[in-house]
C-alpha positions in Angstrom: -23.8 -27.2 63.7 -23.4 -23.5 64.0 -23.1 -21.8 60.7 -19.9 -20.0 59.6 -20.5 -16.2 59.3 -19.3 -14.9 56.0 -18.2 -11.4 55.1 -17.1 -10.6 51.6 -14.7 -7.7 51.0 -15.5 -6.0 47.7 -14.1 -2.9 46.1 -12.1 -1.8 43.1 -8.2 -1.7 42.9 -6.5 0.2 45.5 -9.7 0.9 47.6 -8.1 -0.4 50.8 -9.6 -3.9 51.0 -6.6 -5.6 52.6 -6.2 -2.9 55.1 -9.8 -3.2 56.3 -9.4 -7.1 56.2 -6.5 -7.0 58.6 -8.5 -4.7 61.1 -11.4 -7.0 61.0 -9.1 -10.1 61.6 -7.6 -8.4 64.6 -10.9 -7.5 66.2 -12.2 -11.1 65.7 -9.2 -12.4 67.4 -9.6 -10.0 70.3 -13.0 -11.7 70.7 -11.4 -15.1 70.6 -13.2 -16.2 67.5 -11.7 -18.5 65.0 -11.1 -16.8 61.7 -10.5 -18.2 58.3 -9.4 -16.0 55.4 -9.7 -16.5 51.6 -7.6 -14.1 49.6 -7.9 -13.9 45.9 -5.3 -12.4 43.6 -5.1 -12.0 39.8 -1.5 -13.0 39.6 0.3 -16.2 40.4 1.8 -14.8 43.6 0.7 -12.9 46.7 3.4 -10.4 47.8 1.6 -9.7 51.1 1.7 -13.1 52.7 3.8 -11.6 55.5 0.8 -9.5 56.7 -1.0 -12.7 57.7 1.3 -14.3 60.2 -0.3 -16.8 62.6 -3.6 -16.5 60.6 -5.3 -19.3 58.5 -5.0 -17.9 55.0 -6.1 -19.7 51.9 -4.8 -18.1 48.7 -6.5 -18.4 45.4 -4.3 -17.3 42.8 -4.1 -16.6 39.1 -7.6 -15.8 38.4 -10.8 -14.2 39.7 -13.0 -16.2 42.0 -16.0 -14.6 40.7 -15.5 -16.1 37.3 -12.4 -17.9 36.1 -11.7 -19.8 39.2 -15.0 -19.8 40.8 -14.9 -23.7 40.9 -11.7 -23.4 43.0 -13.5 -21.4 45.5 -16.3 -23.9 45.8 -13.7 -26.7 46.4 -12.0 -24.5 49.0 -15.3 -24.0 50.7 -16.1 -27.6 51.0 -12.7 -28.2 52.5 -13.6 -25.6 55.1 -16.8 -27.5 55.8 -14.7 -30.6 56.8 -12.5 -28.4 58.9 -15.5 -26.8 60.5 -16.9 -30.3 61.6 -13.6 -31.0 63.6 -12.9 -27.5 64.8 -15.5 -24.7 64.8 -14.8 -21.7 62.5 -16.6 -18.7 63.6 -16.0 -16.3 60.7 -14.8 -16.4 57.2 -13.5 -13.4 55.6 -13.2 -13.3 51.8 -11.3 -10.7 49.8 -11.9 -10.7 46.2 -9.7 -9.1 43.6 -10.2 -5.5 42.8 -12.1 -6.4 39.7 -14.3 -9.1 41.2 -18.1 -8.9 40.8 -19.6 -9.5 44.4 -22.8 -11.2 43.2 -20.7 -13.9 41.4 -18.9 -14.6 44.6 -21.9 -14.8 46.7 -23.7 -17.2 44.2 -21.2 -19.9 45.1 -22.9 -20.2 48.5 -26.2 -21.2 47.0 -24.8 -24.6 46.3 -26.6 -27.1 48.3 -23.6 -28.5 50.0 -22.7 -25.1 51.3 -25.8 -23.3 52.1 -26.4 -25.3 55.2 -22.8 -24.5 56.6 -22.3 -20.9 55.6 -24.3 -17.7 56.1 -23.4 -14.6 54.2 -23.8 -11.8 56.9 -22.7 -8.9 54.5 -21.0 -7.8 51.4 -18.8 -5.0 52.4 -18.4 -2.5 49.5 -15.1 -0.4 50.0 -15.1 2.8 47.9 -11.9 4.7 47.3 -13.2 8.2 47.8 -10.0 9.7 46.3 -10.7 8.2 42.8 -14.4 7.2 42.7 -15.6 10.2 40.7 -12.8 9.8 38.2 -13.5 6.1 37.8 -17.0 6.9 36.9 -16.2 9.8 34.6 -16.7 9.1 30.9 -13.8 11.5 30.3 -11.2 9.6 32.4 -12.3 6.0 32.5 -13.6 3.0 30.4 -17.2 1.9 30.0 -16.0 -1.4 31.6 -14.5 0.0 34.7 -17.6 2.4 35.2 -19.9 -0.6 34.9 -17.9 -2.7 37.3 -17.8 0.1 40.0 -21.4 0.6 39.8 -22.0 -3.1 40.2 -19.7 -3.3 43.1 -21.5 -0.7 45.0 -25.0 -1.8 43.9 -24.5 -5.4 45.3 -23.0 -4.4 48.6 -25.0 -4.6 51.8 -22.8 -1.9 53.5 -20.7 0.8 51.9 -17.5 2.1 53.4 -16.2 5.3 52.0 -12.4 5.0 52.5 -9.8 7.5 52.1 -12.1 10.5 52.8 -9.0 12.5 54.0 -8.0 12.8 50.5 -11.3 14.8 49.4 -12.7 18.1 50.4 -16.1 18.7 51.7 -17.5 19.5 48.2 -16.0 16.4 46.7 -17.4 14.3 49.5 -21.0 15.5 49.0 -20.6 14.6 45.3 -19.4 11.3 46.2 -22.1 10.6 48.8 -24.7 11.7 46.3 -23.5 9.3 43.6 -23.3 6.4 46.1 -26.7 7.1 47.4 -28.1 7.0 43.9 -26.7 3.4 43.4 -28.1 1.9 46.6 -31.3 1.9 48.5 -32.0 3.6 51.9 -31.5 0.4 53.8 -27.8 0.2 52.9 -25.7 1.8 55.5 -22.8 4.1 54.5 -19.7 4.5 56.7 -16.7 6.6 56.3 -13.0 5.8 57.1 -9.4 7.1 56.7 -6.9 4.2 56.1 -9.7 1.8 56.6 -9.6 2.6 60.3 -13.1 1.9 61.3 -14.8 1.0 64.6 -15.9 -2.6 63.5 -17.9 -3.1 66.7 -20.3 -0.4 65.5 -21.0 -2.2 62.1 -23.8 -4.6 63.6 -25.6 -1.5 65.0 -25.9 -0.2 61.5 -28.0 -3.1 60.2 -25.0 -5.3 59.1 -27.8 -7.5 57.8 -27.9 -10.7 55.7 -28.1 -10.5 52.0 -31.5 -10.5 50.7 -31.0 -11.0 47.0 -28.7 -14.1 46.7 -29.2 -16.2 43.6 -31.6 -18.9 44.0 -30.5 -22.3 45.3 -29.8 -25.1 42.9 -27.4 -28.0 42.5 -25.3 -25.9 40.2 -26.0 -22.1 40.0 -22.9 -21.2 38.1 -23.8 -18.4 35.7 -21.3 -15.6 34.7 -22.6 -12.0 34.3 -20.3 -11.1 31.6 -16.6 -10.2 30.8 -16.6 -7.3 33.2 -12.8 -7.0 33.6 -11.3 -8.3 30.4 -9.1 -5.2 29.9 -7.6 -5.3 33.5 -4.2 -6.9 33.2 -1.5 -8.2 35.7 2.2 -8.0 34.8 4.7 -9.8 37.0 8.5 -9.0 36.8 11.3 -11.0 38.6 14.7 -9.8 39.0 17.7 -10.2 41.2 19.5 -6.8 41.4 19.5 -4.1 44.0 17.4 -0.9 43.5 18.0 2.7 44.4 15.1 3.8 46.6 15.1 7.6 45.5 14.9 6.5 41.8 12.4 3.9 42.3 10.1 6.3 43.9 10.4 8.8 41.1 10.0 6.1 38.6 6.7 4.8 40.1 5.3 8.3 40.3 5.8 8.6 36.6 4.1 5.4 35.5 1.4 5.9 32.9 -2.0 6.4 34.1 -3.2 3.0 32.9 -1.2 1.4 36.0 -3.7 1.6 38.7 -1.8 -0.6 41.2 1.7 -1.8 41.8 3.2 -3.8 44.6 6.3 -5.8 45.2 9.5 -6.9 47.1 12.6 -4.9 46.7 16.1 -4.9 48.0 17.4 -1.5 48.3 21.1 -0.5 47.9 22.9 -1.2 51.2 20.2 -3.3 52.8 20.4 -6.8 53.8 16.6 -7.3 54.0 13.7 -7.0 51.6 11.3 -4.1 51.6 7.5 -4.4 50.8 6.5 -1.7 48.3 2.8 -0.5 47.8 1.9 1.9 45.1 -1.5 3.4 44.6 -2.8 7.0 44.1 0.5 8.3 43.2 1.7 7.4 46.7 4.5 5.0 47.6 4.7 3.1 50.9 7.7 1.2 52.1 7.8 -1.5 54.9 10.9 -3.3 55.9 10.8 -7.0 56.0 12.3 -9.3 58.5 16.0 -10.2 57.6 15.1 -13.9 57.6 12.5 -13.3 54.8 13.8 -15.5 51.9 11.4 -14.4 49.3 12.8 -13.4 45.9 12.4 -9.8 44.8 9.6 -9.3 42.4 7.0 -6.8 41.3 3.3 -7.0 40.1 1.7 -4.2 38.1 -2.1 -4.0 37.6 -3.8 -1.8 35.2 -6.0 -1.2 32.1 -4.5 -2.8 29.0 -1.0 -3.0 30.3 1.7 -5.3 28.9 5.2 -6.4 29.9 6.6 -4.0 27.2 5.4 -1.1 29.2 7.9 -2.0 32.0 10.9 -3.1 29.9 13.2 -0.6 31.6 12.4 -2.1 35.0 14.5 -2.6 37.0 17.4 -1.5 34.8 16.8 2.2 35.1 16.4 2.0 38.8 18.9 -0.5 39.6 22.8 -0.1 40.4 
């Protein structure tokens, strides 16, 4: 039985993992390959399900597959083995949370019942060029985040420097120098804007198999430490309409502890929902289909955040 090629997408919050994931899915579909996707979210809901229409999507929610729900990933992979025996799966794409440790995801594939079916081809480390240096600065980031970012880069087999349009040449050279100090010279480094890379070029850049997976055992489960204990998720559900201009201003004035926010909003005068993405002090809106019956809600992710920080949401931006 042909093995399933596995690609793990790894990177900090807001780095652009989902954008790259969607582009990879599209390419593999053009090559008539059967693709399965595992998407991991810290929260209890995925507000981006609409992005994966007509795609086999397995959602692992309310925890991190690298630690707290690692056993759930194992069970999901065993179910894919059964499916693969009936209908060949060519590629499995796994997107971890923005605070996942890639090695702890990869170690699940060392189980004896999985290693004969899955082959990890690469761990793709996606780096947000616009914030990478800030996240590694002792003046603007925590030790926990700095350690996690370094680990994410060190344990990737290919690095994608994303959002390079947001930095100048001098900043780019500093970023590249820092990345190079964390990897060996066999790890290729690519650049992208909006995750828009030519995926067909990746195999030519030694898109090789992982050389340092944990040793095989019947139960290799070990946790490398509490590497994201201060990163919290807050979900807010509500039913009122929201003013678009006021929402944009409100999001742009959120405290710096909020790294990422996304949700579903119904704007004043609209009969449809709008998908909202907030990162890097940028807000993006995408109108949903009028038949989308999901309920309005918002998710905030950041360092040591709490529900009390958002007690004026949505009251101050509603009508």
